[in-house]
ZADRENMI-407018 format. One line per field, with one value per atom (N, C-alpha, C, O): atom name; residue in one letter; x, y, z. Coordinates in steps of 0.1 Angstrom, whole numbers, m for minus. Layout:
<rs>
atom	[CA,...]
res	[A,...]
px	[X,...]
py	[Y,...]
pz	[Z,...]
</rs>
This chain:
<rs>
atom	[N,CA,C,O,N,CA,C,O,N,CA,C,O,N,CA,C,O,N,CA,C,O,N,CA,C,O,N,CA,C,O,N,CA,C,O,N,CA,C,O,N,CA,C,O,N,CA,C,O,N,CA,C,O,N,CA,C,O,N,CA,C,O,N,CA,C,O,N,CA,C,O,N,CA,C,O,N,CA,C,O,N,CA,C,O,N,CA,C,O,N,CA,C,O,N,CA,C,O,N,CA,C,O,N,CA,C,O,N,CA,C,O,N,CA,C,O,N,CA,C,O,N,CA,C,O,N,CA,C,O,N,CA,C,O,N,CA,C,O,N,CA,C,O,N,CA,C,O,N,CA,C,O,N,CA,C,O,N,CA,C,O,N,CA,C,O,N,CA,C,O,N,CA,C,O,N,CA,C,O,N,CA,C,O,N,CA,C,O,N,CA,C,O,N,CA,C,O,N,CA,C,O,N,CA,C,O,N,CA,C,O,N,CA,C,O,N,CA,C,O,N,CA,C,O,N,CA,C,O,N,CA,C,O,N,CA,C,O,N,CA,C,O,N,CA,C,O,N,CA,C,O,N,CA,C,O,N,CA,C,O,N,CA,C,O,N,CA,C,O,N,CA,C,O,N,CA,C,O,N,CA,C,O,N,CA,C,O,N,CA,C,O,N,CA,C,O,N,CA,C,O,N,CA,C,O,N,CA,C,O,N,CA,C,O,N,CA,C,O,N,CA,C,O,N,CA,C,O,N,CA,C,O,N,CA,C,O,N,CA,C,O,N,CA,C,O,N,CA,C,O,N,CA,C,O,N,CA,C,O,N,CA,C,O,N,CA,C,O,N,CA,C,O,N,CA,C,O,N,CA,C,O,N,CA,C,O,N,CA,C,O,N,CA,C,O,N,CA,C,O,N,CA,C,O,N,CA,C,O,N,CA,C,O]
res	[X,X,X,X,X,X,X,X,X,X,X,X,X,X,X,X,X,X,X,X,X,X,X,X,X,X,X,X,X,X,X,X,X,X,X,X,X,X,X,X,X,X,X,X,X,X,X,X,X,X,X,X,X,X,X,X,X,X,X,X,X,X,X,X,X,X,X,X,X,X,X,X,X,X,X,X,X,X,X,X,X,X,X,X,X,X,X,X,X,X,X,X,X,X,X,X,X,X,X,X,X,X,X,X,X,X,X,X,X,X,X,X,X,X,X,X,X,X,X,X,X,X,X,X,X,X,X,X,X,X,X,X,X,X,X,X,X,X,X,X,X,X,X,X,X,X,X,X,X,X,X,X,X,X,X,X,X,X,X,X,X,X,X,X,X,X,X,X,X,X,X,X,X,X,X,X,X,X,X,X,X,X,X,X,X,X,X,X,X,X,X,X,X,X,X,X,X,X,X,X,X,X,X,X,X,X,X,X,X,X,X,X,X,X,X,X,X,X,X,X,X,X,X,X,X,X,X,X,X,X,X,X,X,X,X,X,X,X,X,X,X,X,X,X,X,X,X,X,X,X,X,X,X,X,X,X,X,X,X,X,X,X,X,X,X,X,X,X,X,X,X,X,X,X,X,X,X,X,X,X,X,X,X,X,X,X,X,X,X,X,X,X,X,X,X,X,X,X,X,X,X,X,X,X,X,X,X,X,X,X,X,X,X,X,X,X,X,X,X,X,X,X,X,X,X,X,X,X,X,X,X,X,X,X,X,X,X,X,X,X,X,X,X,X,X,X,X,X,X,X,X,X,X,X,X,X,X,X,X,X,X,X,X,X,X,X,X,X]
px	[1370,1360,1352,1347,1350,1343,1328,1325,1319,1305,1300,1304,1293,1286,1271,1266,1265,1250,1244,1247,1235,1229,1219,1212,1220,1213,1197,1193,1189,1176,1168,1169,1160,1153,1143,1138,1140,1131,1116,1109,1112,1099,1102,1107,1098,1099,1085,1074,1086,1074,1065,1069,1052,1042,1040,1030,1048,1047,1035,1028,1034,1024,1012,1014,1000,989,983,985,975,966,958,955,953,944,932,927,929,918,922,915,935,940,945,946,948,954,969,974,975,989,991,982,1002,1005,1016,1028,1013,1022,1023,1024,1023,1025,1039,1042,1049,1063,1065,1059,1073,1075,1082,1082,1088,1095,1084,1087,1072,1061,1055,1045,1061,1056,1068,1078,1066,1076,1070,1061,1074,1068,1072,1066,1082,1087,1081,1080,1077,1073,1063,1064,1053,1043,1048,1053,1045,1048,1036,1027,1035,1024,1024,1034,1012,1010,1014,1010,1020,1024,1012,1013,1001,989,978,972,976,965,970,962,982,989,985,988,977,974,985,991,987,999,996,985,1007,1007,1020,1031,1020,1032,1036,1046,1027,1029,1039,1040,1047,1057,1056,1053,1058,1057,1069,1078,1071,1082,1096,1107,1094,1106,1108,1117,1100,1101,1093,1095,1085,1078,1065,1059,1062,1050,1037,1035,1029,1017,1007,1011,995,985,983,984,982,980,968,969,957,945,948,943,955,959,968,966,978,986,978,980,969,961,952,950,946,938,947,942,958,968,972,973,974,978,967,970,955,944,942,937,945,943,956,954,967,980,987,998,980,986,1000,1009,1001,1013,1025,1036,1023,1034,1038,1050,1028,1030,1039,1048,1035,1042,1056,1065,1058,1072,1081,1093,1075,1083,1081,1087,1072,1070,1060,1053,1059,1048,1044,1050,1032,1026,1036,1035,1044,1053,1063,1068,1065,1074,1069,1076,1056,1048,1047,1049,1045,1044,1057,1057,1068,1081,1084,1089,1080,1082,1074,1079,1061,1053,1058,1059,1063,1068,1081,1082,1089,1101,1097,1104,1087,1084,1078,1080,1070,1064,1056,1055,1050,1042,1027,1019,1025,1011,1003,1008,990,981,979,972]
py	[1074,1080,1068,1059,1068,1057,1062,1073,1052,1055,1048,1036,1054,1047,1048,1059,1038,1038,1045,1041,1054,1060,1049,1042,1049,1040,1043,1055,1033,1035,1040,1033,1050,1054,1044,1037,1043,1033,1035,1025,1047,1050,1061,1072,1057,1066,1074,1069,1086,1094,1086,1081,1086,1079,1065,1060,1059,1045,1044,1034,1055,1055,1063,1075,1056,1063,1072,1071,1082,1089,1080,1069,1085,1076,1073,1081,1060,1054,1050,1043,1053,1048,1034,1029,1029,1015,1015,1023,1005,1003,996,987,999,992,982,986,969,959,949,937,954,944,940,929,947,944,931,929,922,908,910,900,920,922,921,919,923,923,910,908,899,885,876,876,868,857,844,839,838,827,814,803,816,804,802,791,813,811,821,833,816,825,829,820,841,845,852,857,853,860,875,881,879,893,902,899,913,922,928,934,927,934,925,928,914,905,891,882,888,875,863,852,866,854,853,862,841,839,846,847,851,858,857,859,856,856,870,873,880,894,901,899,910,918,933,937,941,955,960,952,973,980,977,977,974,970,955,951,947,933,927,915,935,929,921,926,911,903,910,912,913,920,919,919,917,917,930,940,931,944,952,964,945,951,956,966,948,953,965,974,966,977,989,1000,989,999,1005,1017,996,1000,1008,1018,1003,1009,1023,1033,1024,1037,1047,1058,1043,1051,1056,1067,1048,1052,1060,1067,1059,1065,1072,1069,1081,1087,1095,1094,1101,1109,1099,1100,1089,1079,1072,1070,1069,1062,1071,1066,1084,1093,1095,1098,1093,1095,1081,1081,1071,1059,1049,1038,1052,1043,1033,1035,1022,1012,1007,1009,999,994,987,988,978,970,979,975,991,1000,1002,1000,1005,1007,994,994,982,970,966,962,968,965,973,968,986,994,989,989,985,980,968,966,958,946,947,940,956,959,965,962,972,980,970,972,960,950,958,953,968,975,970,974,961,955,963,969,963,970,962,966]
pz	[678,688,694,686,706,713,714,718,711,713,725,728,733,744,743,739,746,746,758,769,756,767,774,767,787,795,792,793,789,787,800,810,800,812,816,807,829,833,827,825,825,819,808,810,796,785,783,787,779,777,768,757,772,763,767,762,776,779,791,792,799,810,805,802,803,798,808,820,803,813,820,816,832,841,832,824,832,825,810,803,807,794,795,806,783,782,780,773,786,783,770,766,763,751,754,754,756,759,747,750,735,724,723,717,729,728,736,747,731,737,751,758,754,767,778,790,775,786,788,796,782,783,786,779,796,800,796,803,785,779,787,785,796,803,817,821,824,838,842,839,849,855,870,877,874,888,893,886,907,913,908,908,905,902,914,925,912,923,930,940,923,928,934,944,926,930,934,939,933,937,929,931,918,909,898,895,894,884,871,866,866,853,846,852,833,825,820,814,824,820,829,841,823,831,829,817,839,837,830,826,828,821,829,823,841,849,852,859,846,847,858,861,865,876,871,861,877,872,876,888,866,869,857,845,860,848,843,850,830,823,829,832,832,837,851,855,860,873,872,880,863,862,858,864,848,844,855,856,863,874,884,889,887,897,892,899,879,872,874,877,872,872,887,889,896,911,915,925,909,913,902,899,895,883,885,877,897,899,901,895,909,911,898,895,890,877,868,862,867,858,863,855,876,882,880,883,874,872,883,883,893,905,900,891,908,905,918,929,918,930,939,951,934,942,950,960,945,953,966,976,967,980,988,1000,981,988,995,1006,988,993,1006,1016,1006,1018,1030,1041,1027,1037,1043,1055,1034,1040,1048,1058,1045,1053,1067,1077,1067,1080,1091,1103,1086,1096,1107,1119,1103,1113,1113,1104,1122,1123,1133,1142,1131,1140,1152,1161]
</rs>
């Protein structure tokens, strides 16, 4: 009998806190000890990474989750919206 591993979902229940709650990023996957990259939200360098590997400060992510709870619970993150805006190039 062949066993296949189920693909890990991008967001597991309990990973995204309620608005105003704190993220639990004690797992080493949220830290890149080799390189800082600009935060997806504030553009300041950070070694921290989101659940999908995006560079973001924990406090920036928590603030975004509090402001966008529905999107966060659906597994979206702030950079999803930024990427769409960058592609559109719709300047005022």
